[in-house]
KESE-922485 format. One line per 10 residues: their letters; for each residue z, x, y of C-alpha. Coordinates in Angstrom, 3 decimals, always signed. Each point is the difference from the previous one (the first is absolute). Example, Ala and Ser with C-alpha at 12.3 -4.5 7.8 and 13.67 -1.06 7.14 Angstrom:
residues 2
AS = +7.800:+12.300:-4.500 | -0.660:+1.370:+3.440
This chain:
residues 452
MEETFLHHLH = +85.812:-58.747:+27.697 | +3.198:-1.624:+1.294 | +0.330:-2.151:-3.138 | -0.436:+3.080:-2.208 | +2.530:+1.890:+2.106 | +2.620:-2.764:-0.279 | -0.677:-0.404:-3.731 | +0.683:+3.692:-0.656 | +3.109:-0.156:+2.181 | +1.477:-3.109:-1.622
TNNTEALKTL = -0.725:+1.251:-3.532 | +1.551:+3.417:+0.779 | -3.247:+1.779:-0.849 | +0.820:+3.006:+2.162 | -2.758:+2.276:-1.270 | -2.729:-2.545:+0.740 | +1.619:-0.763:+3.362 | +0.149:+3.693:+0.888 | -3.691:+0.403:-0.800 | -0.918:-3.084:+2.034
LLTIEELPLL = +1.991:+1.249:+2.994 | -2.213:+3.073:+0.189 | -3.058:-2.194:+0.624 | +1.409:-2.436:+2.606 | -0.759:+0.771:+3.640 | +2.818:+0.196:+2.547 | -0.561:-3.365:+1.773 | -0.279:-2.187:-3.166 | +3.013:+1.839:-1.430 | +2.028:-0.739:+3.145
QIFSQLSTNE = -0.926:-3.704:-0.204 | +1.058:-0.222:-3.663 | +3.123:+2.094:+0.584 | +1.227:-2.261:+2.816 | +0.100:-2.993:-2.402 | +2.217:+1.693:-2.600 | +3.744:-0.385:-0.416 | +2.273:+2.907:+0.955 | +0.432:+1.112:-3.613 | -3.749:-0.229:-0.658
KVIVFRLLPK = -0.706:+2.089:+3.094 | +2.300:+2.737:-1.300 | -1.779:+0.034:-3.376 | -3.473:+0.140:+1.542 | +1.013:+2.595:+2.568 | +1.320:+2.394:-2.626 | -3.298:-0.222:-1.901 | -2.111:+1.003:+3.014 | -1.210:+3.565:+0.544 | +2.083:+1.682:+2.731
DKALALFEEL = -2.759:+0.124:+2.605 | -0.876:-3.653:-0.523 | +3.666:-1.002:-0.027 | +0.576:+1.747:+3.320 | -3.043:-1.652:+1.606 | +1.188:-3.415:-1.197 | +3.587:+0.658:+1.087 | -1.042:+0.817:+3.565 | -1.780:-3.377:+0.294 | +3.118:-2.000:-0.931
QPSAQHHLLR = +2.495:-1.535:+2.417 | +3.192:+2.085:+0.513 | +2.121:-2.594:-1.833 | -2.289:+0.215:-3.051 | +0.066:+3.808:+0.218 | +3.802:-0.092:+0.026 | +0.163:-2.123:-3.166 | -2.340:+2.391:-1.796 | +1.953:+3.068:+1.139 | +3.163:-1.463:-1.505
SFTDEGATEF = -1.678:+0.137:-3.409 | -0.675:+3.751:+0.270 | +2.214:+2.812:-1.154 | +1.330:+2.201:+2.808 | -2.572:+2.656:-0.861 | -2.812:-2.537:-0.091 | +0.962:-1.462:+3.371 | +0.239:+3.460:+1.557 | -3.425:+0.998:-1.282 | -1.541:-3.246:+1.206
INKMAPDVRV = +1.580:+0.089:+3.466 | -1.151:+3.584:+0.512 | -3.610:-0.925:-0.722 | -0.122:-2.969:+2.391 | -1.690:+0.258:+3.391 | +2.700:+0.594:+2.673 | -0.810:-3.164:+1.993 | +0.144:-2.180:-3.140 | +3.230:+1.746:-1.024 | +1.563:-0.755:+3.398
RLLDELPASV = -0.864:-3.713:-0.254 | +1.702:-0.081:-3.406 | +3.076:+1.881:+1.221 | +0.317:-2.427:+2.922 | +0.482:-2.857:-2.475 | +2.451:+1.729:-2.349 | +3.807:+0.049:+0.304 | +1.289:+3.006:+1.951 | +1.622:+1.547:-3.086 | -3.259:-0.161:-1.949
TKKLLQSLTD = -1.983:+1.406:+2.931 | +2.390:+2.929:+0.320 | -0.230:+0.755:-3.715 | -3.807:-0.116:-0.004 | -0.250:+2.188:+3.113 | +2.192:+2.604:-1.672 | -2.313:+0.001:-3.008 | -3.111:+0.857:+2.055 | -1.469:+3.460:+0.217 | +0.611:+1.845:+3.262
AERAATNLLL = -3.543:-0.662:+1.230 | +0.034:-3.702:-0.873 | +3.485:-0.469:+1.464 | -1.145:+1.615:+3.236 | -3.047:-2.299:+0.200 | +2.121:-3.069:-0.740 | +2.756:+0.905:+2.456 | -2.667:+0.524:+2.655 | -1.092:-3.626:-0.349 | +3.545:-1.334:-0.352
GYERETAGRL = +0.834:+1.604:+3.335 | -2.204:-2.419:+1.936 | +0.893:-3.511:+1.095 | -0.933:-2.910:-2.240 | -3.290:-1.770:+0.748 | -1.489:+2.988:+1.827 | -3.062:+2.081:-0.806 | +2.311:+2.928:-0.816 | +1.723:-1.980:-2.748 | -3.292:-1.234:-1.391
MTPEFITLKK = -2.038:+3.235:+0.089 | -0.608:+2.389:-2.862 | +0.346:+3.776:+0.504 | -2.718:+0.608:-2.578 | -3.057:+1.102:+1.990 | -2.066:+3.136:+0.491 | -0.098:+2.004:+3.218 | -2.491:+2.688:+0.970 | -0.028:+2.638:+2.712 | -2.834:-0.098:+2.525
EMTVDAALAK = -0.784:+3.704:-0.499 | -0.595:-0.498:-3.746 | -3.498:+0.098:-1.432 | -1.406:-2.936:-1.916 | +0.144:+1.963:-3.271 | +3.681:+0.822:+0.555 | +0.745:-3.593:+0.869 | -1.735:-1.275:-3.155 | +1.998:+2.445:-2.086 | +3.237:-1.352:+1.517
VRSQAKEKET = -1.060:-3.619:-0.615 | -0.785:+0.785:-3.653 | +3.357:+1.708:-0.506 | +2.037:-2.884:+1.513 | -2.089:-3.054:-0.903 | +2.008:-1.000:-3.076 | +3.292:+0.025:+1.916 | -1.087:-2.067:+2.994 | -0.315:-3.765:+0.388 | -3.306:+0.175:+1.858
IYTLYVTDQT = -2.466:+2.811:+0.701 | -2.776:-2.008:+1.627 | +1.282:+0.696:+3.515 | +1.086:+3.521:+0.952 | +2.102:+0.941:+3.018 | -0.322:+3.156:+2.065 | +3.123:+1.571:+1.529 | +0.946:+3.125:+1.913 | +2.694:+2.490:-1.001 | +2.759:-2.372:+1.185
KKLQGVLSLK = -1.408:-2.930:-2.028 | -1.152:-1.843:+3.119 | -2.923:-2.288:-0.748 | -3.260:+1.471:+1.339 | -2.748:-1.916:-1.757 | -1.186:-1.950:-3.004 | -2.941:+0.006:-2.394 | -1.033:-1.811:-3.148 | -0.443:+1.545:-3.409 | -3.673:-0.940:+0.178
ELLIAQGDQL = -0.429:+1.972:+3.236 | +1.650:+2.989:-1.635 | -2.211:-0.181:-3.098 | -3.309:-0.111:+1.882 | +0.912:+2.791:+2.460 | -1.132:+3.589:-0.439 | +2.479:+2.238:-1.770 | +0.345:+2.480:+2.844 | +0.503:-2.608:+2.719 | +3.400:-0.213:+1.659
ISDIMSREVI = +2.081:-3.156:-0.240 | +0.230:-0.049:+3.804 | -3.798:-0.452:+0.141 | -0.161:-3.102:-2.211 | +3.285:-1.805:+0.692 | +0.398:-2.923:+2.392 | +2.444:+0.687:+2.808 | +0.463:-3.701:+0.797 | +2.829:-0.890:-2.335 | +1.715:-3.385:+0.071
YVFTNTDQEE = +3.568:+0.146:-1.260 | +3.340:-1.800:+0.118 | +3.506:+1.309:+0.485 | +2.760:-0.068:-2.596 | +1.874:-2.659:+1.996 | -3.063:-2.267:+0.389 | +0.657:-3.472:-1.413 | -1.490:-0.250:-3.483 | -1.871:-3.220:+0.790 | -1.584:+1.543:+3.111
AARLLNELDV = -1.038:+3.065:-2.017 | -1.378:-2.142:-2.829 | -2.072:-2.105:+2.403 | -1.392:+3.136:+1.660 | -0.989:+1.448:-3.372 | -1.644:-3.287:-0.928 | -1.897:-0.201:+3.320 | -1.265:+3.583:-0.304 | -1.164:-0.713:-3.570 | +1.099:+3.424:-1.242
IALPVVDREA = +1.667:+1.101:-3.223 | +2.997:+1.669:+1.631 | +1.646:+0.451:+3.376 | +1.949:+3.143:+0.973 | +3.659:-0.359:+1.001 | +1.399:+2.566:+2.450 | +3.403:+0.810:+1.490 | +0.845:+0.267:+3.689 | -1.617:+3.450:+0.251 | -3.245:-1.302:-1.545
RIVGIMTVDD = +0.669:+1.847:-3.264 | -1.452:-1.851:-2.987 | +2.741:-0.988:-2.449 | -1.756:-2.591:-2.161 | -2.805:-2.475:-0.411 | -0.052:-3.771:-0.304 | -2.503:-1.187:-2.606 | -2.049:-3.176:-0.133 | +1.866:-1.418:-3.024 | +3.269:+0.288:+1.940
AIDILELETT = -1.619:-1.810:+2.941 | -1.135:-2.901:-2.203 | +3.502:-0.406:-1.460 | +1.604:+0.050:+3.449 | -2.449:-2.488:+1.536 | +0.583:-2.433:-2.884 | +3.783:+0.385:+0.338 | -0.010:-0.357:+3.788 | -2.248:-3.078:-0.174 | +2.454:-1.667:-2.378
EDMFNQAGLV = +2.954:+0.914:+2.217 | -1.811:-1.338:+3.074 | -0.509:-3.361:-1.714 | +3.707:-0.233:-0.817 | +0.893:+0.958:+3.579 | -2.309:-2.681:+1.386 | +1.720:-2.488:-2.276 | +3.393:+1.077:+1.359 | +0.981:+1.591:-3.305 | +0.455:+3.691:+0.698
DVASNEADRS = +2.128:+0.700:-3.081 | -1.459:-2.523:-2.441 | -2.609:+2.328:-1.510 | +2.486:+2.666:-1.061 | +2.633:-2.551:-1.044 | -2.446:-1.950:-2.148 | -1.256:+3.223:-1.605 | +3.584:+1.057:-0.828 | +0.871:-3.420:-1.413 | -3.180:-0.144:-2.044
NVLINGNVWQ = +0.756:+3.444:-1.405 | +3.496:-1.127:-1.050 | -1.301:-3.183:-1.657 | -2.723:+1.902:-1.885 | +1.595:+3.366:-0.782 | +3.735:-0.638:+0.432 | +2.473:-0.280:-2.869 | +1.102:-3.339:-1.417 | +3.166:-0.144:+2.140 | -1.950:+0.565:+3.239
IWKVRLPFLV = -2.460:-2.761:-0.904 | +2.848:-2.349:-0.927 | +1.642:+0.546:+3.399 | -3.171:-1.125:+1.779 | -1.141:-2.866:-2.209 | +3.093:-1.488:-1.631 | +1.689:-1.384:+3.177 | -3.072:-2.089:+0.815 | -0.204:-1.277:-3.581 | +3.657:-1.037:+0.264
ITLMAGLLAG = -0.964:-1.948:+3.141 | -2.733:-1.736:-2.013 | +2.477:-0.724:-2.806 | +2.450:-1.585:+2.425 | -2.795:-2.016:+1.578 | -1.062:-1.222:-3.428 | +3.520:-1.214:-0.673 | +0.071:-1.754:+3.381 | -3.330:-1.645:-0.815 | +1.648:-1.215:-3.202
VVIDEFEQTL = +2.825:-1.461:+2.078 | -2.555:-1.882:+2.136 | -1.667:-1.432:-3.113 | +3.394:-0.923:-1.451 | +0.904:-1.898:+3.196 | -3.114:-2.125:-0.437 | +0.372:-0.466:-3.768 | +0.115:-3.784:+0.413 | -3.344:+0.112:+1.812 | -1.575:+1.883:-2.917
ESVAAVAIFI = +1.484:-2.445:-2.510 | -1.263:-3.029:+1.939 | -3.527:+1.303:+0.634 | -0.866:+2.589:-2.640 | -3.383:+0.668:+1.641 | +1.836:+1.740:+2.861 | +0.625:+3.030:-2.246 | -3.722:+0.481:-0.688 | -0.705:+1.240:+3.529 | +2.931:+2.405:+0.434
PLIMDMGGNV = -1.989:+3.034:-1.323 | -2.948:-0.917:+2.241 | +2.098:+0.023:+3.172 | +1.782:+3.244:-0.902 | -3.169:+1.833:-1.103 | -2.182:-0.980:+2.959 | +2.696:+1.121:+2.425 | +0.338:+3.272:-1.908 | -3.737:+0.669:+0.128 | -0.195:-0.589:+3.757
GTQSSTVFVR = +3.068:+2.178:+0.608 | -1.533:+2.856:-2.005 | -3.298:-0.325:+1.866 | +1.695:+0.016:+3.399 | +2.255:+2.987:-0.705 | -2.992:+1.958:-1.369 | -2.057:-0.836:+3.102 | +2.871:+1.095:+2.256 | +0.738:+3.307:-1.747 | -3.672:+0.957:-0.292
GMSLGHIDLS = -0.710:-0.959:+3.615 | +3.023:+1.969:+1.162 | -0.952:+3.071:-2.050 | -3.577:+0.006:+1.308 | +1.056:-0.497:+3.610 | -1.448:-3.506:+0.279 | +3.389:-1.492:+0.869 | +1.811:+1.095:+3.155 | +3.684:-0.727:-0.576 | +0.601:-0.317:+3.733
KFTKYFLKEV = -2.089:-3.193:-0.277 | +1.578:-1.169:-3.255 | +0.647:-3.548:+1.256 | -3.722:-0.601:+0.497 | -0.856:+1.061:-3.565 | +3.014:-1.869:-1.395 | -0.919:-3.325:+1.643 | -3.594:+0.368:-1.131 | +1.136:+0.535:-3.593 | +2.302:-3.037:+0.200
WIGFSLGLIV = -2.959:-2.083:+1.146 | -2.131:+1.363:-2.838 | +2.753:-0.821:-2.507 | +0.302:-3.520:+1.417 | -3.766:-0.615:-0.123 | -0.256:+1.320:-3.565 | +3.008:-2.117:-0.986 | -1.587:-3.071:+1.575 | -3.217:+0.443:-1.997 | +1.746:+0.754:-3.294
GVISGLAASV = +2.629:-2.699:+0.664 | -2.593:-2.751:+0.536 | -1.926:+0.992:-3.144 | +3.151:+0.297:-2.138 | +1.515:-3.207:+1.419 | -3.109:-2.013:-0.837 | -0.144:+1.529:-3.481 | +3.693:-0.778:-0.621 | -0.414:-3.576:+1.220 | -2.986:-0.687:-2.264
WQGIPMLGVA = +1.442:+1.887:-2.973 | +3.463:-1.597:-0.013 | -0.927:-3.258:+1.692 | +2.834:+0.419:+2.528 | -1.470:+0.347:+3.526 | +3.301:+0.937:+1.658 | +0.518:+2.833:-2.515 | -3.361:+1.389:+1.118 | +1.166:-0.180:+3.636 | +3.227:+1.853:-0.905
VGISLVFAMT = -1.982:+2.712:-1.813 | -2.371:+0.380:+2.965 | +2.839:+0.231:+2.567 | +1.852:+2.537:-2.150 | -3.084:+2.191:-0.424 | -0.692:+0.013:+3.744 | +3.589:+1.036:+0.685 | +0.205:+2.592:-2.825 | -3.295:+1.695:+0.878 | +0.729:+0.073:+3.739
LAAALGFLVP = +3.442:+1.480:-0.628 | -1.397:+2.547:-2.471 | -2.669:+1.157:+2.487 | +2.634:+0.403:+2.707 | +2.281:+1.958:-2.334 | -2.920:+2.159:-1.146 | -0.234:+1.451:+3.498 | +3.639:-0.280:+1.086 | +1.799:+1.545:-2.998 | -1.915:+3.321:-0.218
FVLIKLNIDQ = +0.163:+0.284:+3.804 | +3.798:-0.362:-0.017 | +0.406:+2.382:-2.974 | -2.096:+2.657:+1.727 | +2.036:-0.354:+3.187 | +3.193:+0.372:-2.061 | -1.518:+3.038:-1.806 | +0.244:-1.754:-3.374 | -2.686:+0.418:-2.667 | -2.276:-2.992:+0.597
AAGSAPIITS = -2.132:+0.783:-3.091 | +2.923:-0.761:-2.317 | +1.759:-2.588:+2.150 | -2.602:-2.319:+1.517 | -1.069:-1.966:-3.077 | +3.512:-0.785:-1.358 | +1.282:-1.143:+3.404 | -3.092:-2.111:+0.746 | +0.099:-1.588:-3.452 | +3.716:-0.741:+0.216
IKDIAGLFIY = -0.085:-1.753:+3.386 | -3.254:-1.835:-0.690 | +1.050:-1.314:-3.431 | +3.353:-1.386:+1.131 | -1.381:-1.576:+3.198 | -3.120:-1.341:-1.736 | +1.950:-1.675:-2.784 | +2.475:-1.491:+2.454 | -2.779:-1.517:+2.166 | -1.776:-1.292:-3.116
FVSVNALLGH = +3.043:-1.846:-1.323 | +0.955:-1.318:+3.439 | -3.562:-1.327:+0.431 | +0.042:-1.592:-3.437 | +3.328:-1.683:+0.688 | -1.182:-1.267:+3.371 | -3.365:-1.296:-1.223 | +0.914:-1.140:-3.508 | +3.518:-1.300:+0.664 | -0.901:-3.420:-1.362
LL = -0.821:+1.538:-3.396 | +3.175:+2.047:-0.320
C-alpha cells in the first residue's frame, strides 16, 4: 500500500491518491505521513476528508502542526482550530509565536475560546493544563432514561463518554459511573442508586506526571480534575497520560545525564536543519565546513613540507589514505557511541573522565590490532620493514587520537551550547588528519632516514 501511495503522490495522480486515502486506516496513514517532506504533507493533507484530516492533525507534534497551519488560508486555519479538541489546541498554541496564538484565539468561537482560555489559565505541566473540558456530567436525582437521553444528545461533542461524572447543583463531584453501568440499569432507577461514591481525582495544580502515573496505576480511561472546591472542571484521558509518561521518561534520562536543556535544544536545532530556510542551514553548517577546508589546506602544508620524503620513497604515499580513513572511522564510531549513550542516559556527564579514559583505551587497543596487521601487510607488500613499522605506529596514534576526540569534541560543544550534530565530525576530522599525517611523516623520516 505504501508503494502505491508514494507512486500516486510522485506522479501527481491526485484522484487515485484521494481514493486511496479513503481506505487507509489512521495508524498506517500516520506512519506514511511522518516520512513525507513538508510540501508532500501539505498535498496529502488537503486531499483528506475533513474528519480524517482533523484526526491525523491531532496526532502530529506541535511543530508539524504549525508547518501545516502555515499552508492554510486564514479561513481554513480558523475552521480547523475551532474543530480541534481544547487540550490538543492548547498544546499547539503553547508552541506557536505569541502573535500567531493571539490571532488564532481571536478567530475561535466564543465557546471554544472559553474552553481554551480555561486551560491556558493553568500552570504548565499541571493536570489543569493537560485536561480536556469535554466530558459529560449527570445529576444524582436524574433517572437512567433521562441520563441516557443526555448522553445521546452530547456524545458527538465530547472526547469520551465511557465514564460519566455525577455532580450536585454547584458542580461539586459526587460520584462516577461507567456507560456500561448506565446501559444495563433500569430506566426508572435514579443515578444516585447506581453511581459509585468513591471517586479518585486530582486537582488542577497536580503535577502532570503524578496525575499520569495515577491514571496508569488505576488502569482507567479517564481521571477527573477538580478545583480547590472539588468542582469538576475537566478530565485527563489515558492518551494524554501515555504522552506525558513518555515525555517525562525522556526528560528524566537527560537529567540523569546532567543535560537538563539538551532535549529541547537538540529538538530545536534538528527542526532548523530539517525545516529551516537555506540561510538558517548555512549559518549552522557552513562554519564547520570552513574549518574542514582550512584543515585540508593545513594537511596540504604538512605534505608539502615532507615532499622530499615522498620523492625519495614513493611507497610512503600509498598509505596516506589508509591512515586518514581509519582514524576517521574510529572518530565517527566514538562520537556516535557518545551521543547515543548520552541521549539514552547511559553516560553520566559528572563521570565523564571515566568514560573518556575507557574510550581512549579502546581506541588504543583497536589501533594496536589494526596497526600490527597493516604494518605487517605494508612490510611484505613493499618489502620495506621500517615502512611497515611507521604505518603501524601512525595507525595506533591516529586511531587513539580519533577515539579521544570522538568523546571530547561533542562533550565540549554541548557544554558550550554549540550544535554538536553539525560540528563534531568536521572538528574531529580536521585535528585527526593533520596530527595523523604529521606523525606518519615524522615516523617515516626517523625510521627510513637512510633511504631519504
